[in-house]
N, CA, C and O atoms as CSV, one atom per row, in Angstrom:
chain,resi,resn,atom,element,x,y,z
A,1,MET,N,N,9.810,-6.661,1.000
A,1,MET,CA,C,8.391,-6.929,1.057
A,1,MET,C,C,7.779,-6.571,-0.281
A,1,MET,O,O,8.312,-5.763,-1.041
A,2,LYS,N,N,6.643,-7.197,-0.546
A,2,LYS,CA,C,5.967,-7.001,-1.826
A,2,LYS,C,C,4.495,-7.359,-1.653
A,2,LYS,O,O,4.147,-8.220,-0.846
A,3,LEU,N,N,3.645,-6.696,-2.410
A,3,LEU,CA,C,2.223,-7.021,-2.400
A,3,LEU,C,C,2.033,-8.415,-2.991
A,3,LEU,O,O,2.590,-8.724,-4.045
A,4,LYS,N,N,1.251,-9.255,-2.320
A,4,LYS,CA,C,1.010,-10.608,-2.823
A,4,LYS,C,C,0.265,-10.559,-4.145
A,4,LYS,O,O,-0.557,-9.674,-4.381
A,5,LYS,N,N,0.567,-11.523,-4.998
A,5,LYS,CA,C,-0.033,-11.568,-6.335
A,5,LYS,C,C,-1.538,-11.821,-6.299
A,5,LYS,O,O,-2.224,-11.592,-7.296
A,6,GLU,N,N,-2.055,-12.285,-5.177
A,6,GLU,CA,C,-3.493,-12.542,-5.052
A,6,GLU,C,C,-4.309,-11.270,-4.848
A,6,GLU,O,O,-5.528,-11.337,-4.688
A,7,TYR,N,N,-3.655,-10.122,-4.851
A,7,TYR,CA,C,-4.343,-8.848,-4.649
A,7,TYR,C,C,-4.216,-7.985,-5.897
A,7,TYR,O,O,-3.137,-7.850,-6.473
A,8,ILE,N,N,-5.331,-7.411,-6.295
A,8,ILE,CA,C,-5.395,-6.569,-7.485
A,8,ILE,C,C,-5.632,-5.130,-7.035
A,8,ILE,O,O,-6.447,-4.869,-6.150
A,9,THR,N,N,-4.909,-4.207,-7.655
A,9,THR,CA,C,-5.108,-2.796,-7.338
A,9,THR,C,C,-5.851,-2.119,-8.481
A,9,THR,O,O,-5.741,-2.517,-9.640
A,10,HIS,N,N,-6.607,-1.089,-8.127
A,10,HIS,CA,C,-7.316,-0.297,-9.130
A,10,HIS,C,C,-7.394,1.130,-8.612
A,10,HIS,O,O,-7.724,1.371,-7.451
A,11,ASP,N,N,-7.084,2.066,-9.491
A,11,ASP,CA,C,-7.149,3.478,-9.129
A,11,ASP,C,C,-8.177,4.192,-9.985
A,11,ASP,O,O,-8.265,3.962,-11.191
A,12,THR,N,N,-8.950,5.059,-9.355
A,12,THR,CA,C,-9.836,5.973,-10.067
A,12,THR,C,C,-9.262,7.375,-9.846
A,12,THR,O,O,-8.193,7.521,-9.253
A,13,GLU,N,N,-9.945,8.373,-10.306
A,13,GLU,CA,C,-9.450,9.732,-10.110
A,13,GLU,C,C,-9.483,10.151,-8.642
A,13,GLU,O,O,-8.731,11.038,-8.239
A,14,THR,N,N,-10.333,9.533,-7.850
A,14,THR,CA,C,-10.503,9.980,-6.471
A,14,THR,C,C,-10.116,8.964,-5.409
A,14,THR,O,O,-9.916,9.336,-4.253
A,15,GLU,N,N,-10.005,7.688,-5.770
A,15,GLU,CA,C,-9.683,6.690,-4.758
A,15,GLU,C,C,-8.892,5.530,-5.336
A,15,GLU,O,O,-8.806,5.339,-6.550
A,16,SER,N,N,-8.322,4.767,-4.423
A,16,SER,CA,C,-7.574,3.564,-4.774
A,16,SER,C,C,-8.233,2.371,-4.104
A,16,SER,O,O,-8.727,2.464,-2.980
A,17,LEU,N,N,-8.232,1.256,-4.807
A,17,LEU,CA,C,-8.861,0.042,-4.303
A,17,LEU,C,C,-7.863,-1.104,-4.307
A,17,LEU,O,O,-7.005,-1.199,-5.184
A,18,LEU,N,N,-7.990,-1.967,-3.318
A,18,LEU,CA,C,-7.234,-3.209,-3.247
A,18,LEU,C,C,-8.252,-4.325,-3.106
A,18,LEU,O,O,-9.023,-4.366,-2.147
A,19,VAL,N,N,-8.244,-5.235,-4.084
A,19,VAL,CA,C,-9.256,-6.285,-4.158
A,19,VAL,C,C,-8.579,-7.644,-4.080
A,19,VAL,O,O,-7.662,-7.915,-4.854
A,20,PRO,N,N,-9.013,-8.512,-3.157
A,20,PRO,CA,C,-8.448,-9.856,-3.103
A,20,PRO,C,C,-9.023,-10.715,-4.231
A,20,PRO,O,O,-10.189,-10.581,-4.603
A,21,ALA,N,N,-8.187,-11.590,-4.759
A,21,ALA,CA,C,-8.632,-12.507,-5.811
A,21,ALA,C,C,-8.187,-13.911,-5.441
A,21,ALA,O,O,-7.201,-14.082,-4.724
A,22,GLY,N,N,-8.890,-14.896,-5.915
A,22,GLY,CA,C,-8.497,-16.283,-5.687
A,22,GLY,C,C,-8.380,-16.627,-4.221
A,22,GLY,O,O,-9.286,-16.354,-3.434
A,23,GLY,N,N,-7.268,-17.222,-3.858
A,23,GLY,CA,C,-7.052,-17.691,-2.492
A,23,GLY,C,C,-6.358,-16.680,-1.607
A,23,GLY,O,O,-5.430,-17.029,-0.878
A,24,ALA,N,N,-6.786,-15.449,-1.656
A,24,ALA,CA,C,-6.132,-14.391,-0.890
A,24,ALA,C,C,-6.284,-14.569,0.619
A,24,ALA,O,O,-5.446,-14.087,1.380
A,25,GLY,N,N,-7.327,-15.245,1.058
A,25,GLY,CA,C,-7.533,-15.422,2.492
A,25,GLY,C,C,-8.191,-14.230,3.153
A,25,GLY,O,O,-8.349,-14.213,4.374
A,26,PHE,N,N,-8.573,-13.244,2.385
A,26,PHE,CA,C,-9.258,-12.053,2.892
A,26,PHE,C,C,-10.424,-11.794,1.965
A,26,PHE,O,O,-10.260,-11.768,0.746
A,27,SER,N,N,-11.586,-11.604,2.527
A,27,SER,CA,C,-12.734,-11.276,1.685
A,27,SER,C,C,-13.222,-9.897,2.093
A,27,SER,O,O,-13.756,-9.702,3.185
A,28,GLY,N,N,-13.033,-8.981,1.224
A,28,GLY,CA,C,-13.413,-7.607,1.486
A,28,GLY,C,C,-12.790,-6.715,0.440
A,28,GLY,O,O,-12.242,-7.188,-0.556
A,29,LEU,N,N,-12.878,-5.440,0.670
A,29,LEU,CA,C,-12.358,-4.452,-0.249
A,29,LEU,C,C,-11.658,-3.381,0.569
A,29,LEU,O,O,-12.212,-2.886,1.550
A,30,VAL,N,N,-10.455,-3.025,0.176
A,30,VAL,CA,C,-9.729,-1.954,0.849
A,30,VAL,C,C,-9.849,-0.721,-0.027
A,30,VAL,O,O,-9.435,-0.731,-1.186
A,31,ARG,N,N,-10.417,0.342,0.532
A,31,ARG,CA,C,-10.584,1.600,-0.189
A,31,ARG,C,C,-9.748,2.668,0.492
A,31,ARG,O,O,-9.681,2.739,1.719
A,32,GLY,N,N,-9.118,3.488,-0.314
A,32,GLY,CA,C,-8.324,4.563,0.251
A,32,GLY,C,C,-8.119,5.682,-0.748
A,32,GLY,O,O,-8.648,5.656,-1.860
A,33,ASN,N,N,-7.343,6.658,-0.330
A,33,ASN,CA,C,-7.090,7.816,-1.171
A,33,ASN,C,C,-5.912,7.562,-2.106
A,33,ASN,O,O,-5.403,6.444,-2.191
A,34,ARG,N,N,-5.490,8.603,-2.800
A,34,ARG,CA,C,-4.396,8.474,-3.759
A,34,ARG,C,C,-3.075,8.156,-3.070
A,34,ARG,O,O,-2.184,7.575,-3.690
A,35,THR,N,N,-2.935,8.521,-1.819
A,35,THR,CA,C,-1.725,8.170,-1.073
A,35,THR,C,C,-1.619,6.651,-0.952
A,35,THR,O,O,-0.547,6.082,-1.158
A,36,LEU,N,N,-2.722,6.004,-0.623
A,36,LEU,CA,C,-2.740,4.541,-0.584
A,36,LEU,C,C,-2.347,3.987,-1.949
A,36,LEU,O,O,-1.565,3.041,-2.032
A,37,GLY,N,N,-2.879,4.564,-3.006
A,37,GLY,CA,C,-2.553,4.111,-4.346
A,37,GLY,C,C,-1.067,4.217,-4.656
A,37,GLY,O,O,-0.496,3.333,-5.294
A,38,ALA,N,N,-0.444,5.299,-4.203
A,38,ALA,CA,C,0.993,5.482,-4.423
A,38,ALA,C,C,1.793,4.416,-3.680
A,38,ALA,O,O,2.766,3.882,-4.212
A,39,ILE,N,N,1.385,4.109,-2.456
A,39,ILE,CA,C,2.072,3.086,-1.663
A,39,ILE,C,C,1.881,1.716,-2.306
A,39,ILE,O,O,2.835,0.946,-2.421
A,40,LEU,N,N,0.658,1.409,-2.726
A,40,LEU,CA,C,0.393,0.113,-3.370
A,40,LEU,C,C,1.197,-0.031,-4.651
A,40,LEU,O,O,1.687,-1.120,-4.950
A,41,ALA,N,N,1.340,1.049,-5.413
A,41,ALA,CA,C,2.131,0.994,-6.648
A,41,ALA,C,C,3.586,0.644,-6.345
A,41,ALA,O,O,4.209,-0.126,-7.076
A,42,LEU,N,N,4.122,1.207,-5.271
A,42,LEU,CA,C,5.498,0.904,-4.880
A,42,LEU,C,C,5.640,-0.552,-4.435
A,42,LEU,O,O,6.691,-1.164,-4.624
A,43,LEU,N,N,4.588,-1.097,-3.849
A,43,LEU,CA,C,4.629,-2.465,-3.334
A,43,LEU,C,C,4.436,-3.525,-4.417
A,43,LEU,O,O,4.473,-4.719,-4.119
A,44,LYS,N,N,4.236,-3.120,-5.639
A,44,LYS,CA,C,4.126,-4.095,-6.730
A,44,LYS,C,C,5.483,-4.709,-7.055
A,44,LYS,O,O,5.566,-5.770,-7.674
A,45,GLU,N,N,6.542,-4.032,-6.630
A,45,GLU,CA,C,7.917,-4.537,-6.777
A,45,GLU,C,C,8.492,-4.744,-5.382
A,45,GLU,O,O,8.045,-4.114,-4.424
A,46,GLU,N,N,9.466,-5.609,-5.269
A,46,GLU,CA,C,10.135,-5.846,-3.982
A,46,GLU,C,C,10.726,-4.523,-3.477
A,46,GLU,O,O,11.409,-3.820,-4.223
A,47,THR,N,N,10.463,-4.193,-2.224
A,47,THR,CA,C,10.925,-2.934,-1.652
A,47,THR,C,C,11.053,-3.055,-0.142
A,47,THR,O,O,10.791,-4.112,0.432
A,48,THR,N,N,11.452,-1.977,0.488
A,48,THR,CA,C,11.532,-1.923,1.949
A,48,THR,C,C,10.669,-0.768,2.449
A,48,THR,O,O,10.293,0.118,1.681
A,49,GLU,N,N,10.368,-0.790,3.716
A,49,GLU,CA,C,9.593,0.302,4.303
A,49,GLU,C,C,10.337,1.628,4.141
A,49,GLU,O,O,9.727,2.656,3.849
A,50,GLU,N,N,11.651,1.598,4.329
A,50,GLU,CA,C,12.453,2.812,4.203
A,50,GLU,C,C,12.401,3.361,2.784
A,50,GLU,O,O,12.338,4.576,2.593
A,51,ALA,N,N,12.428,2.484,1.792
A,51,ALA,CA,C,12.369,2.917,0.396
A,51,ALA,C,C,10.998,3.510,0.067
A,51,ALA,O,O,10.903,4.475,-0.691
A,52,VAL,N,N,9.949,2.938,0.632
A,52,VAL,CA,C,8.601,3.475,0.415
A,52,VAL,C,C,8.513,4.877,1.018
A,52,VAL,O,O,7.993,5.796,0.386
A,53,ILE,N,N,9.014,5.035,2.227
A,53,ILE,CA,C,8.987,6.345,2.880
A,53,ILE,C,C,9.767,7.362,2.047
A,53,ILE,O,O,9.295,8.480,1.838
A,54,ALA,N,N,10.949,6.988,1.574
A,54,ALA,CA,C,11.771,7.898,0.764
A,54,ALA,C,C,11.045,8.297,-0.523
A,54,ALA,O,O,11.066,9.467,-0.905
A,55,ALA,N,N,10.409,7.344,-1.188
A,55,ALA,CA,C,9.675,7.640,-2.417
A,55,ALA,C,C,8.488,8.563,-2.145
A,55,ALA,O,O,8.189,9.453,-2.942
A,56,MET,N,N,7.829,8.349,-1.033
A,56,MET,CA,C,6.685,9.191,-0.680
A,56,MET,C,C,7.145,10.610,-0.334
A,56,MET,O,O,6.442,11.578,-0.625
A,57,GLU,N,N,8.310,10.733,0.281
A,57,GLU,CA,C,8.854,12.061,0.595
A,57,GLU,C,C,9.147,12.844,-0.682
A,57,GLU,O,O,8.966,14.061,-0.728
A,58,GLU,N,N,9.605,12.132,-1.724
A,58,GLU,CA,C,9.872,12.786,-3.005
A,58,GLU,C,C,8.582,13.241,-3.680
A,58,GLU,O,O,8.550,14.267,-4.360
A,59,ARG,N,N,7.537,12.476,-3.485
A,59,ARG,CA,C,6.272,12.752,-4.177
A,59,ARG,C,C,5.398,13.775,-3.464
A,59,ARG,O,O,4.737,14.589,-4.111
A,60,PHE,N,N,5.392,13.738,-2.131
A,60,PHE,CA,C,4.491,14.586,-1.368
A,60,PHE,C,C,5.260,15.587,-0.506
A,60,PHE,O,O,6.325,15.280,0.029
A,61,ASP,N,N,4.709,16.765,-0.386
A,61,ASP,CA,C,5.310,17.813,0.430
A,61,ASP,C,C,4.709,17.736,1.834
A,61,ASP,O,O,3.727,18.410,2.148
A,62,ALA,N,N,5.316,16.907,2.659
A,62,ALA,CA,C,4.857,16.732,4.038
A,62,ALA,C,C,6.064,16.377,4.898
A,62,ALA,O,O,7.058,15.858,4.392
A,63,PRO,N,N,5.979,16.656,6.200
A,63,PRO,CA,C,7.092,16.308,7.090
A,63,PRO,C,C,7.347,14.794,7.105
A,63,PRO,O,O,6.423,13.988,6.994
A,64,GLU,N,N,8.623,14.438,7.245
A,64,GLU,CA,C,9.020,13.029,7.230
A,64,GLU,C,C,8.277,12.213,8.280
A,64,GLU,O,O,7.897,11.071,8.019
A,65,GLU,N,N,8.067,12.783,9.462
A,65,GLU,CA,C,7.395,11.996,10.510
A,65,GLU,C,C,5.958,11.660,10.144
A,65,GLU,O,O,5.466,10.583,10.482
A,66,ILE,N,N,5.289,12.563,9.462
A,66,ILE,CA,C,3.906,12.297,9.049
A,66,ILE,C,C,3.879,11.231,7.955
A,66,ILE,O,O,3.049,10.323,7.986
A,67,ILE,N,N,4.787,11.347,6.995
A,67,ILE,CA,C,4.858,10.351,5.933
A,67,ILE,C,C,5.194,8.983,6.513
A,67,ILE,O,O,4.567,7.988,6.149
A,68,ALA,N,N,6.169,8.921,7.403
A,68,ALA,CA,C,6.558,7.641,8.014
A,68,ALA,C,C,5.386,7.041,8.785
A,68,ALA,O,O,5.158,5.833,8.722
A,69,ARG,N,N,4.649,7.869,9.505
A,69,ARG,CA,C,3.493,7.380,10.264
A,69,ARG,C,C,2.424,6.832,9.323
A,69,ARG,O,O,1.851,5.772,9.577
A,70,ASP,N,N,2.161,7.552,8.243
A,70,ASP,CA,C,1.139,7.112,7.293
A,70,ASP,C,C,1.540,5.810,6.595
A,70,ASP,O,O,0.711,4.916,6.422
A,71,VAL,N,N,2.796,5.705,6.200
A,71,VAL,CA,C,3.278,4.484,5.558
A,71,VAL,C,C,3.164,3.305,6.525
A,71,VAL,O,O,2.707,2.228,6.141
A,72,GLU,N,N,3.575,3.503,7.766
A,72,GLU,CA,C,3.484,2.429,8.765
A,72,GLU,C,C,2.035,2.001,8.975
A,72,GLU,O,O,1.755,0.811,9.124
A,73,LYS,N,N,1.119,2.956,8.988
A,73,LYS,CA,C,-0.299,2.630,9.164
A,73,LYS,C,C,-0.805,1.772,8.000
A,73,LYS,O,O,-1.513,0.788,8.215
A,74,VAL,N,N,-0.442,2.144,6.767
A,74,VAL,CA,C,-0.861,1.367,5.602
A,74,VAL,C,C,-0.251,-0.031,5.649
A,74,VAL,O,O,-0.953,-1.025,5.459
A,75,LEU,N,N,1.053,-0.108,5.902
A,75,LEU,CA,C,1.725,-1.409,5.945
A,75,LEU,C,C,1.152,-2.295,7.042
A,75,LEU,O,O,0.998,-3.501,6.849
A,76,SER,N,N,0.840,-1.712,8.178
A,76,SER,CA,C,0.248,-2.469,9.276
A,76,SER,C,C,-1.099,-3.062,8.855
A,76,SER,O,O,-1.387,-4.227,9.127
A,77,GLY,N,N,-1.917,-2.246,8.190
A,77,GLY,CA,C,-3.204,-2.745,7.708
A,77,GLY,C,C,-3.059,-3.839,6.671
A,77,GLY,O,O,-3.823,-4.804,6.671
A,78,LEU,N,N,-2.077,-3.695,5.782
A,78,LEU,CA,C,-1.851,-4.718,4.761
A,78,LEU,C,C,-1.347,-6.022,5.401
A,78,LEU,O,O,-1.707,-7.118,4.972
A,79,ARG,N,N,-0.522,-5.882,6.417
A,79,ARG,CA,C,-0.062,-7.084,7.144
A,79,ARG,C,C,-1.231,-7.773,7.829
A,79,ARG,O,O,-1.326,-9.001,7.828
A,80,GLU,N,N,-2.098,-6.998,8.398
A,80,GLU,CA,C,-3.255,-7.533,9.129
A,80,GLU,C,C,-4.142,-8.395,8.230
A,80,GLU,O,O,-4.683,-9.405,8.680
A,81,ILE,N,N,-4.293,-8.003,6.969
A,81,ILE,CA,C,-5.131,-8.793,6.070
A,81,ILE,C,C,-4.334,-9.812,5.269
A,81,ILE,O,O,-4.893,-10.523,4.434
A,82,GLY,N,N,-3.034,-9.883,5.518
A,82,GLY,CA,C,-2.191,-10.881,4.850
A,82,GLY,C,C,-1.880,-10.542,3.394
A,82,GLY,O,O,-1.723,-11.442,2.569
A,83,ALA,N,N,-1.790,-9.246,3.073
A,83,ALA,CA,C,-1.570,-8.839,1.696
A,83,ALA,C,C,-0.102,-8.672,1.315
A,83,ALA,O,O,0.206,-8.402,0.154
A,84,LEU,N,N,0.805,-8.830,2.274
A,84,LEU,CA,C,2.227,-8.626,1.983
A,84,LEU,C,C,3.014,-9.927,2.061
A,84,LEU,O,O,2.803,-10.759,2.943
A,85,ASP,N,N,3.927,-10.073,1.110
A,85,ASP,CA,C,4.946,-11.121,1.172
A,85,ASP,C,C,6.158,-10.483,1.808
A,85,ASP,O,O,6.695,-9.501,1.295
A,86,GLU,N,N,6.594,-11.042,2.933
A,86,GLU,CA,C,7.759,-10.461,3.621
A,86,GLU,C,C,8.805,-11.521,3.867
A,86,GLU,O,O,9.858,-11.229,4.434
């Protein structure tokens, strides 16, 4: 899976943004914390859910079940707006 090219990411010091461009099929703005930004950065290249979870475990000090739940929640939301190529 990979983030579709019609979506642009932007990070500030406090939040991460996902903005649709062109024919994205979604009109809105996705705002989230730095965790969202880390997940979006991983999705700029072809990856798997398992690889995203593993990368997040390396970056953040949290139990695997919490990280897996958070990653699934983000991926589910991205699927809902059609932001992923799978």
